[in-house]
C-alpha positions in Angstrom: 48.1 204.5 146.7 49.4 204.0 150.3 49.9 200.9 152.4 47.3 200.3 155.1 47.0 198.0 158.2 43.6 196.4 158.2 41.7 193.7 160.2 40.1 190.7 158.6 36.9 189.1 160.1 36.5 185.5 158.9 33.7 183.7 160.7 34.6 183.5 164.4 38.3 184.3 163.7 39.9 187.7 163.3 43.3 188.6 161.9 44.7 192.0 162.9 47.2 194.4 161.5 47.3 192.7 158.0 49.3 194.8 155.5 47.2 195.9 152.5 49.5 197.4 149.8 47.3 198.9 147.1 50.3 199.3 144.8 50.4 195.5 144.5 47.9 193.2 142.9 44.9 192.2 145.1 46.0 188.6 144.5 49.1 189.1 146.6 47.0 190.5 149.4 44.8 187.4 149.2 47.8 185.1 149.2 48.8 186.6 152.6 45.3 185.7 153.9 45.6 182.3 152.4 48.7 181.6 154.4 46.7 182.5 157.6 43.4 180.9 156.8 44.0 178.1 154.3 41.3 179.6 152.0 42.7 179.5 148.5 42.3 182.9 146.6 40.0 181.3 144.0 37.4 180.5 146.7 37.9 183.7 148.7 35.5 186.7 148.8 36.5 189.9 150.6 33.9 192.6 151.2 34.6 196.2 152.0 31.6 198.4 152.7 29.4 196.4 150.3 32.1 196.2 147.5 34.0 193.1 146.6 37.8 193.1 146.1 38.7 191.7 142.7 41.8 189.9 141.6 43.3 192.4 139.2 42.7 195.9 140.7 41.4 198.0 143.6 39.4 200.3 141.4 36.0 199.3 142.8 37.1 200.0 146.4 36.3 203.7 147.1 37.9 204.2 150.5 40.5 202.4 152.6 41.9 203.4 155.9 44.0 202.0 158.8 42.4 199.7 161.3 39.3 199.2 159.2 37.7 195.8 159.2 37.1 193.7 156.1 34.8 190.7 155.8 36.2 187.5 154.3 34.1 184.5 153.2 35.4 181.2 152.0 35.9 177.6 153.3 39.3 176.1 154.0 38.0 172.6 153.6 39.1 170.4 150.8 37.4 170.7 147.4 35.1 167.9 146.3 36.8 165.1 144.3 36.7 165.6 140.5 34.5 163.3 138.5 36.2 160.3 136.9 37.0 161.2 133.3 36.8 158.8 130.4 40.1 157.1 129.6 42.1 158.8 126.9 44.9 157.2 124.8 48.2 159.0 124.0 47.6 158.8 120.2 44.3 160.8 120.8 46.0 163.5 122.9 47.3 166.9 121.9 50.9 167.8 122.8 49.9 169.7 125.9 47.7 166.8 127.1 50.7 164.4 126.6 52.8 166.7 128.8 50.1 166.8 131.4 49.8 163.0 131.5 53.6 162.5 131.9 55.7 162.6 135.0 57.1 166.0 134.2 57.1 168.6 137.0 54.6 171.5 136.7 55.8 174.9 135.6 55.5 178.1 137.7 53.7 181.1 136.4 55.6 184.4 136.1 54.0 187.1 138.2 55.9 189.9 136.6 59.7 189.5 136.5 59.6 186.6 139.0 61.5 184.2 136.6 64.6 184.4 138.8 62.6 182.9 141.7 60.9 180.3 139.7 64.1 179.0 138.1 65.8 178.9 141.6 62.9 176.9 143.1 62.9 174.4 140.2 66.5 173.7 140.9 65.9 173.4 144.7 63.1 170.9 144.0 65.6 168.4 142.5 67.0 167.7 146.0 64.9 164.9 147.6 66.4 165.4 151.0 65.4 169.0 151.1 61.8 168.2 150.1 61.6 165.5 152.8 63.1 167.8 155.5 60.6 170.5 154.7 57.8 168.0 155.0 59.0 166.7 158.3 59.2 170.3 159.6 55.6 171.2 158.9 54.7 170.7 162.5 57.0 173.6 163.5 55.1 176.1 161.3 53.0 178.5 163.3 49.6 179.6 161.9 50.5 183.2 162.1 53.9 182.9 160.3 54.2 185.9 157.9 57.8 187.0 157.5 61.3 185.7 158.2 62.9 182.2 157.8 59.8 180.4 159.0 57.5 182.2 156.6 59.9 181.5 153.6 60.3 177.8 154.6 56.5 177.5 154.9 55.9 179.1 151.6 58.4 176.8 149.8 56.9 173.8 151.5 53.4 174.8 150.4 54.6 175.5 146.8 56.4 172.1 146.5 53.2 170.3 147.9 51.1 172.0 145.3 53.6 171.1 142.5 53.5 167.5 143.7 49.7 167.3 143.5 49.2 168.6 139.9 50.6 168.6 136.4 49.3 172.0 135.7 51.4 175.2 136.1 51.1 176.7 139.6 50.6 180.3 140.7 53.3 181.2 143.4 51.1 183.7 145.2 52.2 182.9 148.7 55.8 182.5 147.8 56.1 185.8 146.0 54.3 187.6 148.8 56.6 186.0 151.5 59.7 186.8 149.5 58.7 190.5 149.1 57.8 190.9 152.7 60.9 189.1 154.1 63.4 190.6 151.6 62.0 194.0 150.6 64.6 194.6 147.8 63.0 191.9 145.8 59.8 193.9 145.8 61.4 197.0 144.2 59.4 198.4 141.3 60.5 200.1 138.1 59.3 203.3 136.5 56.3 201.6 134.9 55.1 200.3 138.3 56.0 196.6 137.7 58.4 194.5 139.7 62.0 194.9 138.7 64.1 191.9 137.6 66.4 190.6 140.3 69.7 188.6 140.4 68.8 184.9 140.5 71.9 183.9 142.4 71.2 186.5 145.1 67.7 184.9 145.4 69.4 181.5 145.6 71.8 182.5 148.4 69.0 184.4 150.4 66.6 181.5 150.2 69.5 179.1 151.3 70.2 181.5 154.2 66.5 181.5 155.3 66.3 177.7 155.1 69.5 177.4 157.0 68.1 179.5 159.9 64.9 177.4 160.1 65.9 173.8 159.3 67.9 172.1 162.0 70.6 169.6 161.2 70.2 165.9 161.3 72.1 163.3 163.2 72.8 162.2 166.8 73.1 164.9 169.5 76.5 163.5 170.4 78.1 164.3 167.1 79.6 167.5 165.9 77.5 167.6 162.7 74.3 168.2 164.6 75.5 171.7 165.3 75.2 172.4 161.6 71.9 173.3 160.1 70.4 171.1 157.4 71.6 173.4 154.7 75.1 173.4 156.1 75.1 169.6 156.2 73.9 169.0 152.7 75.0 172.1 150.8 77.8 173.5 152.9 81.5 173.0 152.5 84.6 174.0 154.5 88.0 175.3 153.3 91.2 175.5 155.3 92.7 178.9 154.5 96.2 180.4 155.0 97.0 184.1 154.8 100.7 184.9 154.3 102.3 188.3 153.9 104.3 188.3 150.7 106.5 191.2 151.8 107.6 189.9 155.3 108.9 186.3 155.3 109.1 186.2 159.1 105.5 187.2 159.7 103.5 184.0 160.7 100.7 182.9 158.4 97.1 183.3 159.7 95.3 179.9 159.5 91.5 179.7 159.6 88.5 177.7 158.4 85.9 179.2 156.0 82.4 177.8 155.5 80.6 178.2 152.2 77.5 177.0 150.3 78.8 177.9 146.9 82.1 177.6 145.1 83.0 180.4 142.7 84.2 179.9 139.2 86.3 182.9 138.3 86.3 184.0 134.6 89.1 185.8 132.7 90.7 185.5 129.3 92.5 182.3 130.2 89.6 180.4 131.6 88.0 178.1 129.1 86.9 175.3 131.5 85.2 175.4 134.9 88.0 173.5 136.6 90.5 176.2 135.9 88.1 178.9 137.1 87.6 177.0 140.4 91.3 176.4 140.8 92.0 180.1 140.4 89.8 180.8 143.4 92.1 178.7 145.6 94.9 181.3 145.4 94.4 185.1 145.4 96.2 188.2 146.4 94.5 190.6 148.9 95.7 193.8 150.5 95.4 194.4 154.2 97.3 196.0 157.1 100.4 194.3 158.2 101.1 194.5 161.9 104.8 194.0 161.2 105.1 196.8 158.7 102.5 199.0 160.1 101.0 199.7 156.7 99.0 198.0 154.0 100.8 195.0 152.3 100.0 192.3 149.8 99.0 189.0 151.3 98.6 185.6 149.5 95.5 183.7 150.5 95.5 180.0 149.7 92.5 177.7 150.3 92.0 173.9 150.1 88.6 172.2 150.6 88.5 170.2 153.8 84.8 169.2 153.6 82.7 168.5 150.5 78.8 168.5 150.8 76.5 166.0 149.1 75.2 168.8 146.9 77.8 171.1 145.4 76.7 174.5 144.1 79.0 176.3 141.6 78.4 180.0 140.7 80.0 181.5 137.6 81.2 185.0 138.3 79.6 186.4 135.1 78.7 189.9 136.2 80.8 192.9 137.1 79.8 196.4 138.0 80.1 198.9 135.1 80.4 202.3 136.8 79.7 204.4 133.7 76.3 202.7 133.0 75.7 201.8 136.7 74.8 198.2 135.8 76.1 194.7 136.5 77.4 193.9 133.0 77.7 190.3 131.9 80.8 188.3 130.8 79.6 186.2 127.9 82.7 184.1 127.5 82.3 180.4 126.8 83.3 178.4 129.9 82.8 174.6 129.5 81.4 172.5 132.4 81.0 168.7 132.7 78.0 166.6 133.3 80.1 164.6 135.8 82.5 166.4 138.1 85.4 165.2 140.3 86.2 167.7 143.0 89.3 165.8 144.2 91.9 168.3 143.0 90.3 171.1 145.1 90.8 169.1 148.3 93.4 169.2 151.1 95.7 166.2 151.5 93.8 165.1 154.6 90.5 165.1 152.8 92.0 163.3 149.8 93.1 160.5 152.0 89.7 160.4 153.6 88.0 160.2 150.2 90.1 157.2 149.1 87.8 154.4 150.3 84.7 155.9 148.7 86.6 156.4 145.4 87.9 152.8 145.5 84.3 151.6 145.6 83.7 153.2 142.2 86.9 151.7 140.8 86.0 148.2 142.2 82.6 148.4 140.6 84.1 149.4 137.2 86.5 146.5 137.3 83.8 144.0 138.2 81.6 145.2 135.3 84.5 144.8 132.9 85.3 141.3 134.3 81.7 140.3 133.9 81.7 141.4 130.2 85.0 139.7 129.5 83.9 136.4 131.1 80.8 136.2 128.9 78.5 136.5 131.8 77.0 139.8 130.6 73.3 140.1 131.0 72.7 140.1 127.3 73.8 136.4 127.3 71.8 135.4 130.3 68.5 133.6 129.6 65.8 135.1 131.8 63.5 132.8 133.7 59.8 133.3 133.8 58.9 136.4 135.9 62.6 137.4 136.1 63.4 141.1 135.4 66.1 142.4 133.2 69.0 144.0 135.1 68.1 147.6 134.0 64.5 147.0 135.3 65.6 145.8 138.8 65.6 148.3 141.7 69.2 149.2 142.2 70.9 149.5 145.6 73.5 152.1 146.3 76.4 152.6 148.7 76.1 155.5 151.2 77.4 158.7 149.6 78.2 160.4 153.0 80.7 159.7 155.7 79.1 157.8 158.5 80.0 160.4 161.1 79.2 163.4 158.9 75.6 163.6 157.7 75.2 165.3 154.3 78.9 165.1 153.3 80.4 163.6 150.1 82.6 160.6 150.8 84.0 160.3 147.2 84.2 163.8 145.6 82.3 162.5 142.6 79.3 164.4 141.4 76.6 164.4 138.7 75.0 167.6 137.3 71.3 167.7 138.2 70.2 171.3 137.7 71.4 174.4 135.8 70.2 178.0 136.3 70.8 180.2 133.2 70.5 183.8 132.4 69.8 185.3 129.0 70.5 189.0 128.5 73.3 191.5 129.2 72.9 192.5 132.9 71.8 190.7 136.0 69.0 193.1 136.6 67.4 192.5 133.2 67.0 189.6 130.8 65.4 186.3 131.7 66.2 183.3 134.0 65.4 179.7 133.2 65.9 176.5 135.2 67.0 173.2 133.5 66.6 170.0 135.6 67.6 166.5 134.9 64.7 164.1 134.4 66.4 160.8 133.4 69.3 159.5 131.4 70.1 162.0 128.6 66.8 163.8 129.2 66.4 167.2 130.8 63.4 169.5 131.3 63.7 173.2 130.4 61.6 175.1 133.0 60.9 178.4 131.4 58.3 179.7 133.9 55.1 177.8 133.1 56.4 176.5 129.8 58.2 173.1 129.9 60.1 171.3 127.1 62.5 168.3 126.8 66.2 168.8 126.0 69.2 166.4 125.8 72.6 166.3 127.4 74.0 167.9 124.3 71.8 170.9 124.6 72.7 171.3 128.3 76.4 171.5 127.4 75.6 174.3 124.9 74.7 176.5 127.9 78.4 177.2 128.5 78.2 180.7 127.0 79.8 182.6 124.1 76.7 184.5 122.9 73.3 185.9 123.7 71.8 182.4 124.2 71.0 181.1 127.7 74.2 181.0 129.7 74.9 178.9 132.8 75.0 181.1 135.9 74.7 178.6 138.8 75.1 174.8 138.6 73.9 172.3 141.1 75.8 169.0 141.3 74.3 166.0 143.2 76.1 163.0 144.6 77.2 160.3 142.1 75.9 157.1 143.6 77.9 153.8 143.6 75.8 150.7 142.9 76.0 147.8 145.3 77.5 144.9 143.3 75.8 141.6 143.3 78.0 138.7 142.4 76.5 136.6 139.5 78.0 133.5 140.9 76.2 134.0 144.2 72.9 134.4 142.4 73.5 131.2 140.4 74.5 129.2 143.5 71.4 130.4 145.3 69.3 129.3 142.3 70.7 125.7 142.1 69.2 124.3 145.3 65.8 125.5 144.1 66.2 123.8 140.7 67.3 120.5 142.5 64.2 120.5 144.6 62.0 120.9 141.5 63.7 117.9 139.8 
């Protein structure tokens, strides 16, 4: 069936030239109207010549044509509050009820090969600064936003808000519709009429690009960093590159700066660890025209990182194009990655020097903790006063993890793994994608569409590859935070005057 442009009459309002694609589920059409009206699909009724459009098919609609008017009914006001339920104890709950009552994030329903999008968004949602920035940008969303960077940003914001307000899996109607309308290749269908599987890392980079276009950078207008977008600040790095002709020693090297939002981990027979795969990407041979020789020549390109972001994304180059089968075949090789990562060895000498003070803070903290243990002033030996909290129960304070004059940067190069996007299958356009997000110490949540389960650090490290199990495709490292040290002696000295008064 074809695609029509229709008008929607809703009370006193009228929406014109709304795309109605009858090859898609009516729910996607309703999700577009939801983005315009605020009426959720479950409370929406659309009439066409006396017939009501359902959620599953268009079969009861006899005739559609361009410029026809449909009647929509439904209120955008908030639903009445649910009645207060009787208290229920954990021992009386089923496993699903326990999950619902916990602080786990909700899952995201699969709307037909949309696992690549769900896994990507679960990883994005682990970044608190991104969620906050989207919330603070809500005033910039126009009511009529349908496609482009604004529509994508609005859809992600709406989805995150819904996920924050419930423990039940959510249906990403608006998000899927916006993604398909903004990036049509993600709406491609297979021979059976269903949506085709897509490359999750392509979705990751496209959504980052859209967010980068819409979300402005933070910081003072007098600083250089304000010229960056929010994504460039918190996810973007910079590398100083040098391109030198290996055949002509006298030809001057071309120096430049490249910006990126992902580092690539190259994989070959020698690579067994992520660090080696990343290091290999710092030096490569390329062929280009030499102005000195007047022909193509081999150039050596070397790169060193000159800026590290707060959130470091690493993509494993696991797919290559297999011409005979015309597919992106997968490299299943086992490549180990760490739960904590130090990017220091990738950096330029100038950045290494700049990172030194931030790295010294971690070393000072480590030494002070050792000294406390050796002096017998460990917390396990300390007698707690009435009302006093244990150390691990106190709210910890942390040092800034960015340079003062560079919002969203890393001032130490130390990172902690907080999200993993995996692929299971033999090609990027088939198989299944899953998001794995860190919940707390030695506890992760496997986000397999709407199904959630707990896993440990050990199980995350098994995602390194080597078989047909879930294999790490994209990693998201967040900043490792350095605690602010509180001297025990200062605490005791402050307590003594109070004790003297009581005596």
